[in-house]
PQR file of N, CA, C, O and H, with PARSE charges and radii, in Angstrom:
ATOM      1  N   ALA A   1       0.848  -1.195  -0.002 -0.4000 1.5000
ATOM      2  CA  ALA A   1       0.006  -0.005   0.000 -0.0000 2.0000
ATOM      3  C   ALA A   1       0.870   1.251  -0.003  0.5500 1.7000
ATOM      4  O   ALA A   1       0.555   2.241  -0.663 -0.5500 1.4000
ATOM      5  N   LEU A   2       1.965   1.187   0.749 -0.4000 1.5000
ATOM      6  CA  LEU A   2       2.863   2.341   0.847 -0.0000 2.0000
ATOM      7  C   LEU A   2       3.500   2.662  -0.509  0.5500 1.7000
ATOM      8  O   LEU A   2       3.613   3.823  -0.904 -0.5500 1.4000
ATOM      9  H   LEU A   2       2.220   0.382   1.285  0.4000 1.0000
ATOM     10  N   ALA A   3       3.911   1.601  -1.205 -0.4000 1.5000
ATOM     11  CA  ALA A   3       4.557   1.811  -2.506 -0.0000 2.0000
ATOM     12  C   ALA A   3       3.585   2.475  -3.499  0.5500 1.7000
ATOM     13  O   ALA A   3       3.972   3.351  -4.273 -0.5500 1.4000
ATOM     14  H   ALA A   3       3.819   0.659  -0.884  0.4000 1.0000
ATOM     15  N   THR A   4       2.328   2.043  -3.459 -0.4000 1.5000
ATOM     16  CA  THR A   4       1.322   2.632  -4.331 -0.0000 2.0000
ATOM     17  C   THR A   4       1.112   4.099  -4.002  0.5500 1.7000
ATOM     18  O   THR A   4       0.996   4.936  -4.897 -0.5500 1.4000
ATOM     19  H   THR A   4       2.013   1.332  -2.830  0.4000 1.0000
ATOM     20  N   PHE A   5       1.062   4.410  -2.700 -0.4000 1.5000
ATOM     21  CA  PHE A   5       0.894   5.792  -2.255 -0.0000 2.0000
ATOM     22  C   PHE A   5       2.050   6.668  -2.738  0.5500 1.7000
ATOM     23  O   PHE A   5       1.837   7.760  -3.264 -0.5500 1.4000
ATOM     24  H   PHE A   5       1.156   3.731  -1.973  0.4000 1.0000
ATOM     25  N   VAL A   6       3.268   6.176  -2.553 -0.4000 1.5000
ATOM     26  CA  VAL A   6       4.452   6.926  -2.970 -0.0000 2.0000
ATOM     27  C   VAL A   6       4.447   7.129  -4.490  0.5500 1.7000
ATOM     28  O   VAL A   6       4.781   8.204  -4.989 -0.5500 1.4000
ATOM     29  H   VAL A   6       3.441   5.289  -2.126  0.4000 1.0000
ATOM     30  N   CYS A   7       4.062   6.075  -5.210 -0.4000 1.5000
ATOM     31  CA  CYS A   7       4.008   6.119  -6.656 -0.0000 2.0000
ATOM     32  C   CYS A   7       2.987   7.176  -7.133  0.5500 1.7000
ATOM     33  O   CYS A   7       3.274   7.981  -8.019 -0.5500 1.4000
ATOM     34  H   CYS A   7       3.791   5.202  -4.805  0.4000 1.0000
ATOM     35  N   ASN A   8       1.797   7.150  -6.523 -0.4000 1.5000
ATOM     36  CA  ASN A   8       0.750   8.094  -6.873 -0.0000 2.0000
ATOM     37  C   ASN A   8       1.162   9.531  -6.563  0.5500 1.7000
ATOM     38  O   ASN A   8       0.937  10.442  -7.359 -0.5500 1.4000
ATOM     39  H   ASN A   8       1.564   6.496  -5.803  0.4000 1.0000
ATOM     40  N   THR A   9       1.767   9.712  -5.398 -0.4000 1.5000
ATOM     41  CA  THR A   9       2.227  11.059  -4.997 -0.0000 2.0000
ATOM     42  C   THR A   9       3.261  11.588  -5.976  0.5500 1.7000
ATOM     43  O   THR A   9       3.198  12.737  -6.411 -0.5500 1.4000
ATOM     44  H   THR A   9       1.951   8.972  -4.751  0.4000 1.0000
ATOM     45  N   PHE A  10       4.210  10.733  -6.312 -0.4000 1.5000
ATOM     46  CA  PHE A  10       5.260  11.116  -7.254 -0.0000 2.0000
ATOM     47  C   PHE A  10       4.673  11.474  -8.614  0.5500 1.7000
ATOM     48  O   PHE A  10       5.060  12.468  -9.228 -0.5500 1.4000
ATOM     49  H   PHE A  10       4.261   9.800  -5.959  0.4000 1.0000
ATOM     50  N   PHE A  11       3.735  10.652  -9.077 -0.4000 1.5000
ATOM     51  CA  PHE A  11       3.095  10.880 -10.367 -0.0000 2.0000
ATOM     52  C   PHE A  11       2.346  12.209 -10.375  0.5500 1.7000
ATOM     53  O   PHE A  11       2.440  12.981 -11.329 -0.5500 1.4000
ATOM     54  H   PHE A  11       3.421   9.844  -8.579  0.4000 1.0000
ATOM     55  N   LYS A  12       1.593  12.468  -9.290 -0.4000 1.5000
ATOM     56  CA  LYS A  12       0.828  13.722  -9.209 -0.0000 2.0000
ATOM     57  C   LYS A  12       1.769  14.923  -9.195  0.5500 1.7000
ATOM     58  O   LYS A  12       1.522  15.936  -9.850 -0.5500 1.4000
ATOM     59  H   LYS A  12       1.516  11.841  -8.515  0.4000 1.0000
ATOM     60  N   ALA A  13       2.856  14.786  -8.431 -0.4000 1.5000
ATOM     61  CA  ALA A  13       3.816  15.896  -8.348 -0.0000 2.0000
ATOM     62  C   ALA A  13       4.436  16.164  -9.722  0.5500 1.7000
ATOM     63  O   ALA A  13       4.601  17.315 -10.127 -0.5500 1.4000
ATOM     64  H   ALA A  13       3.057  13.964  -7.899  0.4000 1.0000
ATOM     65  N   ARG A  14       4.773  15.089 -10.426 -0.4000 1.5000
ATOM     66  CA  ARG A  14       5.372  15.251 -11.758 -0.0000 2.0000
ATOM     67  C   ARG A  14       4.376  15.889 -12.719  0.5500 1.7000
ATOM     68  O   ARG A  14       4.738  16.761 -13.510 -0.5500 1.4000
ATOM     69  H   ARG A  14       4.638  14.154 -10.097  0.4000 1.0000
ATOM     70  N   PHE A  15       3.109  15.447 -12.646 -0.4000 1.5000
ATOM     71  CA  PHE A  15       2.074  15.981 -13.521 -0.0000 2.0000
ATOM     72  C   PHE A  15       1.859  17.470 -13.246  0.5500 1.7000
ATOM     73  O   PHE A  15       1.752  18.270 -14.175 -0.5500 1.4000
ATOM     74  H   PHE A  15       2.815  14.739 -12.004  0.4000 1.0000
ATOM     75  N   THR A  16       1.795  17.837 -11.954 -0.4000 1.5000
ATOM     76  CA  THR A  16       1.609  19.233 -11.569 -0.0000 2.0000
ATOM     77  C   THR A  16       2.762  20.088 -12.068  0.5500 1.7000
ATOM     78  O   THR A  16       2.563  21.195 -12.568 -0.5500 1.4000
ATOM     79  H   THR A  16       1.882  17.187 -11.199  0.4000 1.0000
ATOM     80  N   THR A  17       3.976  19.555 -11.924 -0.4000 1.5000
ATOM     81  CA  THR A  17       5.175  20.290 -12.385 -0.0000 2.0000
ATOM     82  C   THR A  17       5.108  20.503 -13.885  0.5500 1.7000
ATOM     83  O   THR A  17       5.403  21.589 -14.384 -0.5500 1.4000
ATOM     84  H   THR A  17       4.138  18.655 -11.518  0.4000 1.0000
ATOM     85  N   LYS A  18       4.717  19.456 -14.600 -0.4000 1.5000
ATOM     86  CA  LYS A  18       4.634  19.521 -16.060 -0.0000 2.0000
ATOM     87  C   LYS A  18       3.645  20.575 -16.488  0.5500 1.7000
ATOM     88  O   LYS A  18       3.934  21.387 -17.367 -0.5500 1.4000
ATOM     89  H   LYS A  18       4.478  18.573 -14.195  0.4000 1.0000
ATOM     90  N   VAL A  19       2.459  20.567 -15.863 -0.4000 1.5000
ATOM     91  CA  VAL A  19       1.420  21.549 -16.172 -0.0000 2.0000
ATOM     92  C   VAL A  19       1.915  22.965 -15.892  0.5500 1.7000
ATOM     93  O   VAL A  19       1.706  23.886 -16.682 -0.5500 1.4000
ATOM     94  H   VAL A  19       2.224  19.908 -15.149  0.4000 1.0000
ATOM     95  N   PHE A  20       2.586  23.115 -14.731 -0.4000 1.5000
ATOM     96  CA  PHE A  20       3.124  24.420 -14.340 -0.0000 2.0000
ATOM     97  C   PHE A  20       4.121  24.933 -15.381  0.5500 1.7000
ATOM     98  O   PHE A  20       4.091  26.108 -15.747 -0.5500 1.4000
ATOM     99  H   PHE A  20       2.755  22.367 -14.089  0.4000 1.0000
ATOM    100  N   PHE A  21       5.004  24.049 -15.855 -0.4000 1.5000
ATOM    101  CA  PHE A  21       6.016  24.479 -16.806 -0.0000 2.0000
ATOM    102  C   PHE A  21       5.400  24.839 -18.141  0.5500 1.7000
ATOM    103  O   PHE A  21       5.856  25.766 -18.810 -0.5500 1.4000
ATOM    104  H   PHE A  21       5.028  23.094 -15.558  0.4000 1.0000
ATOM    105  N   ILE A  22       4.342  24.094 -18.541 -0.4000 1.5000
ATOM    106  CA  ILE A  22       3.647  24.407 -19.793 -0.0000 2.0000
ATOM    107  C   ILE A  22       2.990  25.784 -19.690  0.5500 1.7000
ATOM    108  O   ILE A  22       3.079  26.592 -20.615 -0.5500 1.4000
ATOM    109  H   ILE A  22       3.971  23.340 -17.997  0.4000 1.0000
ATOM    110  N   GLN A  23       2.323  26.048 -18.550 -0.4000 1.5000
ATOM    111  CA  GLN A  23       1.670  27.340 -18.339 -0.0000 2.0000
ATOM    112  C   GLN A  23       2.719  28.459 -18.343  0.5500 1.7000
ATOM    113  O   GLN A  23       2.531  29.509 -18.956 -0.5500 1.4000
ATOM    114  H   GLN A  23       2.250  25.392 -17.798  0.4000 1.0000
ATOM    115  N   PHE A  24       3.841  28.197 -17.633 -0.4000 1.5000
ATOM    116  CA  PHE A  24       4.919  29.204 -17.542 -0.0000 2.0000
ATOM    117  C   PHE A  24       5.485  29.492 -18.926  0.5500 1.7000
ATOM    118  O   PHE A  24       5.721  30.651 -19.267 -0.5500 1.4000
ATOM    119  H   PHE A  24       3.994  27.343 -17.135  0.4000 1.0000
ATOM    120  N   HIS A  25       5.705  28.455 -19.724 -0.4000 1.5000
ATOM    121  CA  HIS A  25       6.260  28.598 -21.058 -0.0000 2.0000
ATOM    122  C   HIS A  25       5.290  29.393 -21.941  0.5500 1.7000
ATOM    123  O   HIS A  25       5.714  30.266 -22.699 -0.5500 1.4000
ATOM    124  H   HIS A  25       5.514  27.513 -19.446  0.4000 1.0000
ATOM    125  N   ASN A  26       3.993  29.094 -21.844 -0.4000 1.5000
ATOM    126  CA  ASN A  26       2.991  29.819 -22.612 -0.0000 2.0000
ATOM    127  C   ASN A  26       2.995  31.303 -22.240  0.5500 1.7000
ATOM    128  O   ASN A  26       2.912  32.171 -23.108 -0.5500 1.4000
ATOM    129  H   ASN A  26       3.648  28.385 -21.229  0.4000 1.0000
ATOM    130  N   ALA A  27       3.093  31.579 -20.940 -0.4000 1.5000
ATOM    131  CA  ALA A  27       3.102  32.963 -20.470 -0.0000 2.0000
ATOM    132  C   ALA A  27       4.344  33.695 -20.999  0.5500 1.7000
ATOM    133  O   ALA A  27       4.271  34.862 -21.384 -0.5500 1.4000
ATOM    134  H   ALA A  27       3.160  30.873 -20.234  0.4000 1.0000
ATOM    135  N   MET A  28       5.478  32.994 -21.011 -0.4000 1.5000
ATOM    136  CA  MET A  28       6.709  33.590 -21.508 -0.0000 2.0000
ATOM    137  C   MET A  28       6.571  33.903 -22.997  0.5500 1.7000
ATOM    138  O   MET A  28       6.982  34.974 -23.444 -0.5500 1.4000
ATOM    139  H   MET A  28       5.538  32.046 -20.698  0.4000 1.0000
ATOM    140  N   GLN A  29       6.003  32.987 -23.759 -0.4000 1.5000
ATOM    141  CA  GLN A  29       5.815  33.178 -25.191 -0.0000 2.0000
ATOM    142  C   GLN A  29       4.905  34.378 -25.436  0.5500 1.7000
ATOM    143  O   GLN A  29       5.166  35.195 -26.319 -0.5500 1.4000
ATOM    144  H   GLN A  29       5.670  32.117 -23.395  0.4000 1.0000
ATOM    145  N   ARG A  30       3.838  34.479 -24.648 -0.4000 1.5000
ATOM    146  CA  ARG A  30       2.883  35.565 -24.792 -0.0000 2.0000
ATOM    147  C   ARG A  30       3.540  36.894 -24.460  0.5500 1.7000
ATOM    148  O   ARG A  30       3.350  37.890 -25.158 -0.5500 1.4000
ATOM    149  H   ARG A  30       3.626  33.816 -23.930  0.4000 1.0000
ATOM    150  N   GLY A  31       4.323  36.892 -23.374 -0.4000 1.5000
ATOM    151  CA  GLY A  31       5.013  38.119 -22.955 -0.0000 2.0000
ATOM    152  C   GLY A  31       6.025  38.565 -24.017  0.5500 1.7000
ATOM    153  O   GLY A  31       6.170  39.755 -24.297 -0.5500 1.4000
ATOM    154  H   GLY A  31       4.478  36.082 -22.807  0.4000 1.0000
ATOM    155  N   LEU A  32       6.717  37.587 -24.596 -0.4000 1.5000
ATOM    156  CA  LEU A  32       7.698  37.870 -25.648 -0.0000 2.0000
ATOM    157  C   LEU A  32       7.004  38.464 -26.872  0.5500 1.7000
ATOM    158  O   LEU A  32       7.465  39.452 -27.443 -0.5500 1.4000
ATOM    159  H   LEU A  32       6.599  36.621 -24.369  0.4000 1.0000
ATOM    160  N   ALA A  33       5.881  37.840 -27.268 -0.4000 1.5000
ATOM    161  CA  ALA A  33       5.121  38.326 -28.424 -0.0000 2.0000
ATOM    162  C   ALA A  33       4.595  39.718 -28.153  0.5500 1.7000
ATOM    163  O   ALA A  33       4.595  40.567 -29.045 -0.5500 1.4000
ATOM    164  H   ALA A  33       5.507  37.037 -26.804  0.4000 1.0000
ATOM    165  N   LEU A  34       4.146  39.964 -26.933 -0.4000 1.5000
ATOM    166  CA  LEU A  34       3.588  41.277 -26.569 -0.0000 2.0000
ATOM    167  C   LEU A  34       4.658  42.348 -26.632  0.5500 1.7000
ATOM    168  O   LEU A  34       4.425  43.423 -27.184 -0.5500 1.4000
ATOM    169  H   LEU A  34       4.146  39.275 -26.209  0.4000 1.0000
ATOM    170  N   SER A  35       5.845  42.068 -26.067 -0.4000 1.5000
ATOM    171  CA  SER A  35       6.915  43.050 -26.070 -0.0000 2.0000
ATOM    172  C   SER A  35       7.423  43.316 -27.482  0.5500 1.7000
ATOM    173  O   SER A  35       7.781  44.444 -27.818 -0.5500 1.4000
ATOM    174  H   SER A  35       6.034  41.195 -25.618  0.4000 1.0000
ATOM    175  N   THR A  36       7.451  42.272 -28.308 -0.4000 1.5000
ATOM    176  CA  THR A  36       7.859  42.436 -29.705 -0.0000 2.0000
ATOM    177  C   THR A  36       6.853  43.313 -30.426  0.5500 1.7000
ATOM    178  O   THR A  36       7.223  44.193 -31.203 -0.5500 1.4000
ATOM    179  H   THR A  36       7.160  41.355 -28.036  0.4000 1.0000
ATOM    180  N   TRP A  37       5.559  43.062 -30.160 -0.4000 1.5000
ATOM    181  CA  TRP A  37       4.487  43.833 -30.779 -0.0000 2.0000
ATOM    182  C   TRP A  37       4.540  45.290 -30.359  0.5500 1.7000
ATOM    183  O   TRP A  37       4.327  46.184 -31.178 -0.5500 1.4000
ATOM    184  H   TRP A  37       5.259  42.347 -29.529  0.4000 1.0000
ATOM    185  N   ILE A  38       4.828  45.539 -29.063 -0.4000 1.5000
ATOM    186  CA  ILE A  38       4.910  46.909 -28.540 -0.0000 2.0000
ATOM    187  C   ILE A  38       6.074  47.635 -29.180  0.5500 1.7000
ATOM    188  O   ILE A  38       5.956  48.818 -29.500 -0.5500 1.4000
ATOM    189  H   ILE A  38       5.001  44.813 -28.397  0.4000 1.0000
ATOM    190  N   HIS A  39       7.206  46.951 -29.377 -0.4000 1.5000
ATOM    191  CA  HIS A  39       8.406  47.595 -29.921 -0.0000 2.0000
ATOM    192  C   HIS A  39       8.259  47.937 -31.405  0.5500 1.7000
ATOM    193  O   HIS A  39       9.077  48.681 -31.946 -0.5500 1.4000
ATOM    194  H   HIS A  39       7.301  45.990 -29.118  0.4000 1.0000
ATOM    195  N   GLN A  40       7.230  47.406 -32.069 -0.4000 1.5000
ATOM    196  CA  GLN A  40       7.035  47.714 -33.477 -0.0000 2.0000
ATOM    197  C   GLN A  40       6.525  49.136 -33.679  0.5500 1.7000
ATOM    198  O   GLN A  40       6.661  49.703 -34.763 -0.5500 1.4000
ATOM    199  H   GLN A  40       6.566  46.802 -31.629  0.4000 1.0000
ATOM    200  N   PHE A  41       5.937  49.712 -32.629 -0.4000 1.5000
ATOM    201  CA  PHE A  41       5.359  51.058 -32.752 -0.0000 2.0000
ATOM    202  C   PHE A  41       6.325  52.136 -32.260  0.5500 1.7000
ATOM    203  O   PHE A  41       5.996  53.322 -32.294 -0.5500 1.4000
ATOM    204  H   PHE A  41       5.826  49.252 -31.748  0.4000 1.0000
TER
END
């Protein structure tokens, strides 16, 4: 039971981290696009 719990916890943590990095990357891309767009004027 303990091994399953550890496995599930690890999997959830990895999934959360992955989602966070995807969100962070998207925000960075958006910020980059926005600053590029602003500098065109």
